[in-house]
N, CA, C and O atoms as a GROMACS GRO file, in nm:
protein
  472
    1MET      N    1  -5.932  -8.057  -4.159
    1MET     CA    2  -5.900  -8.027  -4.021
    1MET      C    3  -5.906  -8.156  -3.940
    1MET      O    4  -5.992  -8.241  -3.962
    2ASP      N    5  -5.812  -8.168  -3.848
    2ASP     CA    6  -5.806  -8.283  -3.760
    2ASP      C    7  -5.902  -8.258  -3.643
    2ASP      O    8  -5.888  -8.159  -3.571
    3TRP      N    9  -5.998  -8.346  -3.623
    3TRP     CA   10  -6.098  -8.329  -3.519
    3TRP      C   11  -6.049  -8.387  -3.387
    3TRP      O   12  -6.080  -8.502  -3.353
    4THR      N   13  -5.973  -8.308  -3.313
    4THR     CA   14  -5.926  -8.348  -3.182
    4THR      C   15  -6.044  -8.350  -3.086
    4THR      O   16  -6.152  -8.301  -3.118
    5ASP      N   17  -6.022  -8.405  -2.967
    5ASP     CA   18  -6.128  -8.408  -2.866
    5ASP      C   19  -6.173  -8.266  -2.830
    5ASP      O   20  -6.292  -8.242  -2.810
    6ASP      N   21  -6.079  -8.172  -2.820
    6ASP     CA   22  -6.115  -8.034  -2.786
    6ASP      C   23  -6.201  -7.970  -2.893
    6ASP      O   24  -6.300  -7.903  -2.863
    7ARG      N   25  -6.165  -7.992  -3.018
    7ARG     CA   26  -6.245  -7.935  -3.128
    7ARG      C   27  -6.384  -7.996  -3.130
    7ARG      O   28  -6.483  -7.926  -3.153
    8GLN      N   29  -6.392  -8.127  -3.108
    8GLN     CA   30  -6.523  -8.193  -3.107
    8GLN      C   31  -6.608  -8.142  -2.992
    8GLN      O   32  -6.729  -8.125  -3.006
    9GLU      N   33  -6.545  -8.118  -2.877
    9GLU     CA   34  -6.617  -8.066  -2.762
    9GLU      C   35  -6.672  -7.925  -2.792
    9GLU      O   36  -6.786  -7.895  -2.759
   10THR      N   37  -6.591  -7.841  -2.854
   10THR     CA   38  -6.637  -7.708  -2.893
   10THR      C   39  -6.755  -7.719  -2.989
   10THR      O   40  -6.855  -7.649  -2.974
   11TYR      N   41  -6.742  -7.805  -3.087
   11TYR     CA   42  -6.849  -7.826  -3.185
   11TYR      C   43  -6.978  -7.869  -3.115
   11TYR      O   44  -7.085  -7.814  -3.142
   12ASP      N   45  -6.969  -7.966  -3.024
   12ASP     CA   46  -7.087  -8.017  -2.954
   12ASP      C   47  -7.148  -7.910  -2.863
   12ASP      O   48  -7.270  -7.895  -2.858
   13GLU      N   49  -7.064  -7.837  -2.791
   13GLU     CA   50  -7.114  -7.732  -2.702
   13GLU      C   51  -7.181  -7.620  -2.781
   13GLU      O   52  -7.282  -7.565  -2.736
   14PHE      N   53  -7.127  -7.586  -2.896
   14PHE     CA   54  -7.186  -7.484  -2.982
   14PHE      C   55  -7.325  -7.529  -3.027
   14PHE      O   56  -7.420  -7.452  -3.023
   15ARG      N   57  -7.335  -7.654  -3.070
   15ARG     CA   58  -7.464  -7.706  -3.116
   15ARG      C   59  -7.567  -7.705  -3.003
   15ARG      O   60  -7.686  -7.686  -3.029
   16ASP      N   61  -7.523  -7.725  -2.879
   16ASP     CA   62  -7.614  -7.719  -2.765
   16ASP      C   63  -7.651  -7.575  -2.729
   16ASP      O   64  -7.766  -7.546  -2.697
   17ALA      N   65  -7.553  -7.484  -2.735
   17ALA     CA   66  -7.575  -7.345  -2.694
   17ALA      C   67  -7.659  -7.268  -2.795
   17ALA      O   68  -7.743  -7.186  -2.756
   18VAL      N   69  -7.637  -7.292  -2.923
   18VAL     CA   70  -7.709  -7.219  -3.027
   18VAL      C   71  -7.835  -7.299  -3.061
   18VAL      O   72  -7.831  -7.399  -3.134
   19ASN      N   73  -7.948  -7.252  -3.007
   19ASN     CA   74  -8.072  -7.326  -3.025
   19ASN      C   75  -8.167  -7.260  -3.126
   19ASN      O   76  -8.285  -7.293  -3.131
   20MET      N   77  -8.114  -7.169  -3.205
   20MET     CA   78  -8.193  -7.105  -3.310
   20MET      C   79  -8.144  -7.154  -3.446
   20MET      O   80  -8.024  -7.168  -3.469
   21ALA      N   81  -8.238  -7.180  -3.534
   21ALA     CA   82  -8.204  -7.222  -3.670
   21ALA      C   83  -8.150  -7.101  -3.747
   21ALA      O   84  -8.181  -6.987  -3.713
   22PRO      N   85  -8.070  -7.125  -3.851
   22PRO     CA   86  -8.011  -7.012  -3.926
   22PRO      C   87  -8.115  -6.910  -3.974
   22PRO      O   88  -8.094  -6.790  -3.957
   23GLN      N   89  -8.224  -6.955  -4.033
   23GLN     CA   90  -8.325  -6.860  -4.083
   23GLN      C   91  -8.393  -6.786  -3.969
   23GLN      O   92  -8.422  -6.667  -3.981
   24GLU      N   93  -8.419  -6.855  -3.859
   24GLU     CA   94  -8.479  -6.792  -3.741
   24GLU      C   95  -8.387  -6.683  -3.688
   24GLU      O   96  -8.434  -6.574  -3.653
   25LEU      N   97  -8.258  -6.711  -3.681
   25LEU     CA   98  -8.162  -6.612  -3.633
   25LEU      C   99  -8.150  -6.496  -3.732
   25LEU      O  100  -8.144  -6.379  -3.692
   26GLU      N  101  -8.147  -6.528  -3.860
   26GLU     CA  102  -8.139  -6.423  -3.962
   26GLU      C  103  -8.259  -6.328  -3.952
   26GLU      O  104  -8.243  -6.206  -3.960
   27ASP      N  105  -8.378  -6.385  -3.936
   27ASP     CA  106  -8.499  -6.303  -3.922
   27ASP      C  107  -8.492  -6.216  -3.797
   27ASP      O  108  -8.528  -6.099  -3.801
   28TRP      N  109  -8.445  -6.273  -3.686
   28TRP     CA  110  -8.432  -6.198  -3.562
   28TRP      C  111  -8.336  -6.080  -3.579
   28TRP      O  112  -8.363  -5.970  -3.531
   29LEU      N  113  -8.225  -6.104  -3.647
   29LEU     CA  114  -8.124  -5.999  -3.662
   29LEU      C  115  -8.174  -5.879  -3.741
   29LEU      O  116  -8.113  -5.772  -3.737
   30GLU      N  117  -8.285  -5.894  -3.813
   30GLU     CA  118  -8.344  -5.783  -3.888
   30GLU      C  119  -8.436  -5.697  -3.802
   30GLU      O  120  -8.481  -5.592  -3.847
   31THR      N  121  -8.466  -5.740  -3.679
   31THR     CA  122  -8.560  -5.665  -3.595
   31THR      C  123  -8.493  -5.546  -3.527
   31THR      O  124  -8.372  -5.543  -3.509
   32ASP      N  125  -8.575  -5.448  -3.491
   32ASP     CA  126  -8.525  -5.330  -3.420
   32ASP      C  127  -8.467  -5.368  -3.284
   32ASP      O  128  -8.364  -5.314  -3.244
   33ASP      N  129  -8.532  -5.462  -3.212
   33ASP     CA  130  -8.483  -5.503  -3.080
   33ASP      C  131  -8.344  -5.565  -3.092
   33ASP      O  132  -8.258  -5.541  -3.007
   34SER      N  133  -8.322  -5.644  -3.195
   34SER     CA  134  -8.191  -5.705  -3.215
   34SER      C  135  -8.084  -5.600  -3.237
   34SER      O  136  -7.975  -5.609  -3.182
   35LYS      N  137  -8.117  -5.501  -3.316
   35LYS     CA  138  -8.019  -5.397  -3.350
   35LYS      C  139  -7.996  -5.300  -3.235
   35LYS      O  140  -7.893  -5.233  -3.229
   36ARG      N  141  -8.093  -5.291  -3.142
   36ARG     CA  142  -8.087  -5.195  -3.032
   36ARG      C  143  -7.998  -5.240  -2.917
   36ARG      O  144  -7.934  -5.156  -2.853
   37VAL      N  145  -7.994  -5.371  -2.888
   37VAL     CA  146  -7.924  -5.418  -2.768
   37VAL      C  147  -7.777  -5.445  -2.792
   37VAL      O  148  -7.733  -5.466  -2.906
   38GLY      N  149  -7.701  -5.442  -2.684
   38GLY     CA  150  -7.559  -5.480  -2.690
   38GLY      C  151  -7.466  -5.362  -2.702
   38GLY      O  152  -7.505  -5.252  -2.740
   39ALA      N  153  -7.339  -5.389  -2.670
   39ALA     CA  154  -7.234  -5.288  -2.681
   39ALA      C  155  -7.199  -5.267  -2.827
   39ALA      O  156  -7.174  -5.363  -2.900
   40LYS      N  157  -7.198  -5.142  -2.870
   40LYS     CA  158  -7.174  -5.108  -3.010
   40LYS      C  159  -7.025  -5.091  -3.038
   40LYS      O  160  -6.949  -5.043  -2.954
   41ASP      N  161  -6.985  -5.132  -3.159
   41ASP     CA  162  -6.847  -5.106  -3.201
   41ASP      C  163  -6.843  -4.972  -3.276
   41ASP      O  164  -6.943  -4.901  -3.278
   42GLY      N  165  -6.733  -4.939  -3.334
   42GLY     CA  166  -6.719  -4.811  -3.403
   42GLY      C  167  -6.817  -4.792  -3.518
   42GLY      O  168  -6.849  -4.678  -3.552
   43GLY      N  169  -6.863  -4.900  -3.578
   43GLY     CA  170  -6.954  -4.891  -3.691
   43GLY      C  171  -7.100  -4.886  -3.653
   43GLY      O  172  -7.187  -4.879  -3.740
   44GLY      N  173  -7.129  -4.889  -3.524
   44GLY     CA  174  -7.267  -4.882  -3.479
   44GLY      C  175  -7.335  -5.016  -3.462
   44GLY      O  176  -7.448  -5.022  -3.414
   45GLU      N  177  -7.268  -5.125  -3.500
   45GLU     CA  178  -7.327  -5.258  -3.485
   45GLU      C  179  -7.275  -5.320  -3.355
   45GLU      O  180  -7.156  -5.312  -3.325
   46SER      N  181  -7.365  -5.381  -3.278
   46SER     CA  182  -7.322  -5.443  -3.153
   46SER      C  183  -7.239  -5.568  -3.181
   46SER      O  184  -7.250  -5.630  -3.287
   47THR      N  185  -7.157  -5.602  -3.085
   47THR     CA  186  -7.074  -5.722  -3.094
   47THR      C  187  -7.161  -5.845  -3.112
   47THR      O  188  -7.130  -5.932  -3.193
   48GLY      N  189  -7.271  -5.853  -3.037
   48GLY     CA  190  -7.361  -5.967  -3.047
   48GLY      C  191  -7.429  -5.977  -3.183
   48GLY      O  192  -7.446  -6.087  -3.236
   49HIS      N  193  -7.468  -5.863  -3.238
   49HIS     CA  194  -7.533  -5.863  -3.369
   49HIS      C  195  -7.437  -5.913  -3.476
   49HIS      O  196  -7.474  -5.994  -3.562
   50LYS      N  197  -7.314  -5.865  -3.470
   50LYS     CA  198  -7.212  -5.910  -3.564
   50LYS      C  199  -7.186  -6.061  -3.547
   50LYS      O  200  -7.171  -6.134  -3.644
   51SER      N  201  -7.182  -6.104  -3.421
   51SER     CA  202  -7.164  -6.246  -3.393
   51SER      C  203  -7.278  -6.328  -3.452
   51SER      O  204  -7.255  -6.436  -3.507
   52GLY      N  205  -7.400  -6.278  -3.440
   52GLY     CA  206  -7.516  -6.349  -3.494
   52GLY      C  207  -7.503  -6.373  -3.643
   52GLY      O  208  -7.536  -6.481  -3.692
   53ARG      N  209  -7.455  -6.273  -3.716
   53ARG     CA  210  -7.436  -6.291  -3.860
   53ARG      C  211  -7.333  -6.400  -3.888
   53ARG      O  212  -7.348  -6.479  -3.980
   54ARG      N  213  -7.229  -6.403  -3.807
   54ARG     CA  214  -7.124  -6.505  -3.822
   54ARG      C  215  -7.178  -6.644  -3.786
   54ARG      O  216  -7.144  -6.742  -3.851
   55ILE      N  217  -7.262  -6.651  -3.684
   55ILE     CA  218  -7.322  -6.778  -3.643
   55ILE      C  219  -7.406  -6.836  -3.756
   55ILE      O  220  -7.402  -6.956  -3.782
   56VAL      N  221  -7.483  -6.751  -3.824
   56VAL     CA  222  -7.563  -6.797  -3.938
   56VAL      C  223  -7.471  -6.862  -4.042
   56VAL      O  224  -7.502  -6.970  -4.093
   57GLU      N  225  -7.360  -6.798  -4.073
   57GLU     CA  226  -7.265  -6.854  -4.170
   57GLU      C  227  -7.212  -6.989  -4.124
   57GLU      O  228  -7.205  -7.084  -4.201
   58ILE      N  229  -7.174  -6.997  -3.997
   58ILE     CA  230  -7.119  -7.121  -3.943
   58ILE      C  231  -7.222  -7.233  -3.946
   58ILE      O  232  -7.192  -7.345  -3.986
   59LYS      N  233  -7.344  -7.201  -3.906
   59LYS     CA  234  -7.448  -7.305  -3.902
   59LYS      C  235  -7.486  -7.355  -4.041
   59LYS      O  236  -7.540  -7.465  -4.055
   60ARG      N  237  -7.460  -7.276  -4.141
   60ARG     CA  238  -7.492  -7.319  -4.278
   60ARG      C  239  -7.379  -7.401  -4.342
   60ARG      O  240  -7.394  -7.449  -4.454
   61LYS      N  241  -7.269  -7.416  -4.272
   61LYS     CA  242  -7.158  -7.496  -4.322
   61LYS      C  243  -7.173  -7.641  -4.278
   61LYS      O  244  -7.234  -7.670  -4.175
   62HIS      N  245  -7.116  -7.729  -4.356
   62HIS     CA  246  -7.103  -7.868  -4.314
   62HIS      C  247  -6.984  -7.875  -4.219
   62HIS      O  248  -6.892  -7.794  -4.226
   63LYS      N  249  -6.988  -7.971  -4.130
   63LYS     CA  250  -6.882  -7.985  -4.030
   63LYS      C  251  -6.743  -7.987  -4.094
   63LYS      O  252  -6.650  -7.926  -4.041
   64ASP      N  253  -6.729  -8.055  -4.206
   64ASP     CA  254  -6.597  -8.067  -4.269
   64ASP      C  255  -6.552  -7.937  -4.338
   64ASP      O  256  -6.439  -7.930  -4.386
   65GLU      N  257  -6.638  -7.836  -4.344
   65GLU     CA  258  -6.604  -7.706  -4.403
   65GLU      C  259  -6.558  -7.604  -4.298
   65GLU      O  260  -6.512  -7.496  -4.334
   66LEU      N  261  -6.570  -7.638  -4.170
   66LEU     CA  262  -6.536  -7.544  -4.064
   66LEU      C  263  -6.386  -7.521  -4.058
   66LEU      O  264  -6.306  -7.612  -4.081
   67THR      N  265  -6.349  -7.397  -4.028
   67THR     CA  266  -6.209  -7.357  -4.017
   67THR      C  267  -6.172  -7.338  -3.871
   67THR      O  268  -6.257  -7.342  -3.782
   68GLU      N  269  -6.043  -7.317  -3.847
   68GLU     CA  270  -5.997  -7.285  -3.711
   68GLU      C  271  -6.064  -7.157  -3.661
   68GLU      O  272  -6.104  -7.148  -3.545
   69ALA      N  273  -6.076  -7.058  -3.749
   69ALA     CA  274  -6.141  -6.932  -3.712
   69ALA      C  275  -6.287  -6.956  -3.674
   69ALA      O  276  -6.338  -6.894  -3.580
   70ASP      N  277  -6.354  -7.045  -3.745
   70ASP     CA  278  -6.493  -7.079  -3.710
   70ASP      C  279  -6.499  -7.140  -3.571
   70ASP      O  280  -6.583  -7.104  -3.490
   71LEU      N  281  -6.409  -7.234  -3.545
   71LEU     CA  282  -6.408  -7.300  -3.414
   71LEU      C  283  -6.374  -7.201  -3.302
   71LEU      O  284  -6.428  -7.212  -3.192
   72ASP      N  285  -6.288  -7.107  -3.329
   72ASP     CA  286  -6.258  -7.003  -3.230
   72ASP      C  287  -6.384  -6.922  -3.198
   72ASP      O  288  -6.413  -6.894  -3.082
   73HIS      N  289  -6.458  -6.886  -3.303
   73HIS     CA  290  -6.580  -6.809  -3.280
   73HIS      C  291  -6.685  -6.895  -3.208
   73HIS      O  292  -6.756  -6.847  -3.121
   74MET      N  293  -6.692  -7.021  -3.245
   74MET     CA  294  -6.786  -7.112  -3.179
   74MET      C  295  -6.757  -7.119  -3.029
   74MET      O  296  -6.850  -7.119  -2.948
   75ALA      N  297  -6.630  -7.125  -2.992
   75ALA     CA  298  -6.592  -7.128  -2.851
   75ALA      C  299  -6.630  -6.997  -2.781
   75ALA      O  300  -6.674  -6.998  -2.666
   76GLU      N  301  -6.614  -6.884  -2.852
   76GLU     CA  302  -6.653  -6.754  -2.797
   76GLU      C  303  -6.803  -6.750  -2.772
   76GLU      O  304  -6.848  -6.699  -2.669
   77VAL      N  305  -6.881  -6.802  -2.865
   77VAL     CA  306  -7.026  -6.806  -2.852
   77VAL      C  307  -7.066  -6.889  -2.730
   77VAL      O  308  -7.150  -6.847  -2.650
   78VAL      N  309  -7.007  -7.006  -2.716
   78VAL     CA  310  -7.039  -7.094  -2.603
   78VAL      C  311  -7.010  -7.022  -2.472
   78VAL      O  312  -7.092  -7.025  -2.380
   79GLY      N  313  -6.894  -6.958  -2.462
   79GLY     CA  314  -6.858  -6.885  -2.341
   79GLY      C  315  -6.957  -6.773  -2.310
   79GLY      O  316  -6.997  -6.756  -2.195
   80TYR      N  317  -6.995  -6.697  -2.412
   80TYR     CA  318  -7.089  -6.587  -2.392
   80TYR      C  319  -7.224  -6.640  -2.344
   80TYR      O  320  -7.279  -6.589  -2.247
   81VAL      N  321  -7.276  -6.741  -2.412
   81VAL     CA  322  -7.408  -6.795  -2.376
   81VAL      C  323  -7.405  -6.847  -2.232
   81VAL      O  324  -7.497  -6.819  -2.155
   82HIS      N  325  -7.303  -6.921  -2.195
   82HIS     CA  326  -7.296  -6.975  -2.059
   82HIS      C  327  -7.287  -6.863  -1.955
   82HIS      O  328  -7.356  -6.869  -1.854
   83ARG      N  329  -7.204  -6.762  -1.979
   83ARG     CA  330  -7.191  -6.650  -1.884
   83ARG      C  331  -7.322  -6.571  -1.874
   83ARG      O  332  -7.368  -6.540  -1.764
   84HIS      N  333  -7.379  -6.539  -1.988
   84HIS     CA  334  -7.498  -6.454  -1.990
   84HIS      C  335  -7.620  -6.526  -1.934
   84HIS      O  336  -7.705  -6.465  -1.868
   85ARG      N  337  -7.630  -6.657  -1.960
   85ARG     CA  338  -7.743  -6.734  -1.906
   85ARG      C  339  -7.745  -6.730  -1.754
   85ARG      O  340  -7.852  -6.733  -1.692
   86ALA      N  341  -7.628  -6.723  -1.693
   86ALA     CA  342  -7.619  -6.722  -1.547
   86ALA      C  343  -7.668  -6.591  -1.487
   86ALA      O  344  -7.685  -6.582  -1.365
   87GLN      N  345  -7.691  -6.490  -1.569
   87GLN     CA  346  -7.731  -6.357  -1.521
   87GLN      C  347  -7.878  -6.328  -1.548
   87GLN      O  348  -7.916  -6.212  -1.560
   88GLY      N  349  -7.961  -6.428  -1.557
   88GLY     CA  350  -8.101  -6.411  -1.594
   88GLY      C  351  -8.179  -6.318  -1.505
   88GLY      O  352  -8.143  -6.299  -1.388
   89PRO      N  353  -8.286  -6.260  -1.556
   89PRO     CA  354  -8.367  -6.165  -1.480
   89PRO      C  355  -8.458  -6.235  -1.380
   89PRO      O  356  -8.484  -6.355  -1.392
   90ASP      N  357  -8.506  -6.159  -1.284
   90ASP     CA  358  -8.611  -6.208  -1.195
   90ASP      C  359  -8.742  -6.191  -1.270
   90ASP      O  360  -8.766  -6.086  -1.331
   91GLY      N  361  -8.826  -6.291  -1.267
   91GLY     CA  362  -8.954  -6.282  -1.337
   91GLY      C  363  -8.942  -6.321  -1.483
   91GLY      O  364  -8.846  -6.387  -1.524
   92SER      N  365  -9.040  -6.279  -1.560
   92SER     CA  366  -9.046  -6.317  -1.701
   92SER      C  367  -8.931  -6.257  -1.782
   92SER      O  368  -8.897  -6.139  -1.767
   93ALA      N  369  -8.873  -6.341  -1.866
   93ALA     CA  370  -8.763  -6.297  -1.953
   93ALA      C  371  -8.811  -6.262  -2.093
   93ALA      O  372  -8.731  -6.223  -2.179
   94LYS      N  373  -8.940  -6.277  -2.117
   94LYS     CA  374  -8.993  -6.270  -2.254
   94LYS      C  375  -8.952  -6.145  -2.330
   94LYS      O  376  -8.903  -6.156  -2.443
   95GLU      N  377  -8.968  -6.027  -2.273
   95GLU     CA  378  -8.938  -5.903  -2.344
   95GLU      C  379  -8.829  -5.825  -2.273
   95GLU      O  380  -8.848  -5.709  -2.236
   96THR      N  381  -8.715  -5.890  -2.254
   96THR     CA  382  -8.604  -5.827  -2.182
   96THR      C  383  -8.483  -5.813  -2.273
   96THR      O  384  -8.464  -5.890  -2.367
   97ASP      N  385  -8.402  -5.713  -2.244
   97ASP     CA  386  -8.276  -5.697  -2.318
   97ASP      C  387  -8.186  -5.819  -2.297
   97ASP      O  388  -8.109  -5.855  -2.386
   98TRP      N  389  -8.196  -5.883  -2.181
   98TRP     CA  390  -8.118  -6.004  -2.152
   98TRP      C  391  -8.148  -6.111  -2.258
   98TRP      O  392  -8.057  -6.170  -2.317
   99ARG      N  393  -8.277  -6.135  -2.281
   99ARG     CA  394  -8.316  -6.234  -2.382
   99ARG      C  395  -8.272  -6.189  -2.521
   99ARG      O  396  -8.219  -6.269  -2.598
  100TYR      N  397  -8.294  -6.063  -2.553
  100TYR     CA  398  -8.261  -6.013  -2.687
  100TYR      C  399  -8.111  -6.024  -2.715
  100TYR      O  400  -8.071  -6.056  -2.827
  101SER      N  401  -8.029  -5.996  -2.613
  101SER     CA  402  -7.884  -6.010  -2.631
  101SER      C  403  -7.846  -6.155  -2.657
  101SER      O  404  -7.765  -6.183  -2.745
  102LEU      N  405  -7.904  -6.246  -2.581
  102LEU     CA  406  -7.876  -6.388  -2.603
  102LEU      C  407  -7.921  -6.432  -2.741
  102LEU      O  408  -7.853  -6.511  -2.807
  103LYS      N  409  -8.034  -6.383  -2.785
  103LYS     CA  410  -8.082  -6.421  -2.919
  103LYS      C  411  -7.985  -6.374  -3.027
  103LYS      O  412  -7.967  -6.444  -3.127
  104ASN      N  413  -7.923  -6.257  -3.008
  104ASN     CA  414  -7.823  -6.212  -3.105
  104ASN      C  415  -7.708  -6.312  -3.115
  104ASN      O  416  -7.644  -6.323  -3.220
  105TRP      N  417  -7.682  -6.385  -3.007
  105TRP     CA  418  -7.576  -6.485  -3.004
  105TRP      C  419  -7.630  -6.625  -3.037
  105TRP      O  420  -7.561  -6.725  -3.016
  106GLY      N  421  -7.753  -6.631  -3.089
  106GLY     CA  422  -7.808  -6.757  -3.137
  106GLY      C  423  -7.877  -6.843  -3.034
  106GLY      O  424  -7.911  -6.958  -3.061
  107HIS      N  425  -7.898  -6.788  -2.913
  107HIS     CA  426  -7.961  -6.866  -2.806
  107HIS      C  427  -8.088  -6.795  -2.758
  107HIS      O  428  -8.082  -6.684  -2.707
  108ASP      N  429  -8.202  -6.860  -2.775
  108ASP     CA  430  -8.328  -6.807  -2.723
  108ASP      C  431  -8.358  -6.876  -2.591
  108ASP      O  432  -8.397  -6.993  -2.590
  109PRO      N  433  -8.339  -6.805  -2.478
  109PRO     CA  434  -8.360  -6.869  -2.348
  109PRO      C  435  -8.505  -6.912  -2.326
  109PRO      O  436  -8.531  -6.996  -2.239
  110CYS      N  437  -8.599  -6.856  -2.401
  110CYS     CA  438  -8.739  -6.896  -2.385
  110CYS      C  439  -8.765  -7.037  -2.439
  110CYS      O  440  -8.873  -7.092  -2.419
  111LYS      N  441  -8.668  -7.094  -2.507
  111LYS     CA  442  -8.679  -7.233  -2.551
  111LYS      C  443  -8.633  -7.331  -2.442
  111LYS      O  444  -8.649  -7.452  -2.456
  112ASP      N  445  -8.575  -7.278  -2.334
  112ASP     CA  446  -8.526  -7.360  -2.224
  112ASP      C  447  -8.636  -7.378  -2.120
  112ASP      O  448  -8.712  -7.286  -2.093
  113ASP      N  449  -8.642  -7.496  -2.062
  113ASP     CA  450  -8.746  -7.527  -1.964
  113ASP      C  451  -8.730  -7.449  -1.835
  113ASP      O  452  -8.828  -7.430  -1.762
  114ASP      N  453  -8.610  -7.403  -1.803
  114ASP     CA  454  -8.586  -7.338  -1.674
  114ASP      C  455  -8.599  -7.186  -1.678
  114ASP      O  456  -8.563  -7.119  -1.581
  115VAL      N  457  -8.649  -7.130  -1.787
  115VAL     CA  458  -8.662  -6.985  -1.798
  115VAL      C  459  -8.810  -6.948  -1.809
  115VAL      O  460  -8.884  -7.004  -1.889
  116ASP      N  461  -8.851  -6.851  -1.726
  116ASP     CA  462  -8.989  -6.802  -1.726
  116ASP      C  463  -9.006  -6.701  -1.839
  116ASP      O  464  -8.946  -6.594  -1.837
  117CYS      N  465  -9.087  -6.735  -1.936
  117CYS     CA  466  -9.117  -6.643  -2.046
  117CYS      C  467  -9.267  -6.623  -2.059
  117CYS      O  468  -9.319  -6.594  -2.168
  118GLY      N  469  -9.336  -6.639  -1.949
  118GLY     CA  470  -9.481  -6.624  -1.947
  118GLY      C  471  -9.528  -6.491  -1.970
  118GLY      O  472  -9.648  -6.468  -1.971
   0.00000   0.00000   0.00000
């Protein structure tokens, strides 16, 4: 794949937005809270949960193994994380559906300095 400036920007933004390691995300996706949150598709799995499984696959690839479809999903993840982060709760985010949804997309807002998770 030819690494244009746009593709490199998507790659960099994805690496910034997804702050959970593959195993950490995989473990989270097995929890009841992970499976409970988000809009469900016809099969009963939320869009975010399905995305989380795909993120694990992407993060386990070397950069030179990424496909156009991977980069498309990476851009979708970046957009979701940026939009959802802007909608944070008042007060502690520690045990909120907002946080759990973001974690399904590979971003734990409690790792950010500007989020109250006390």
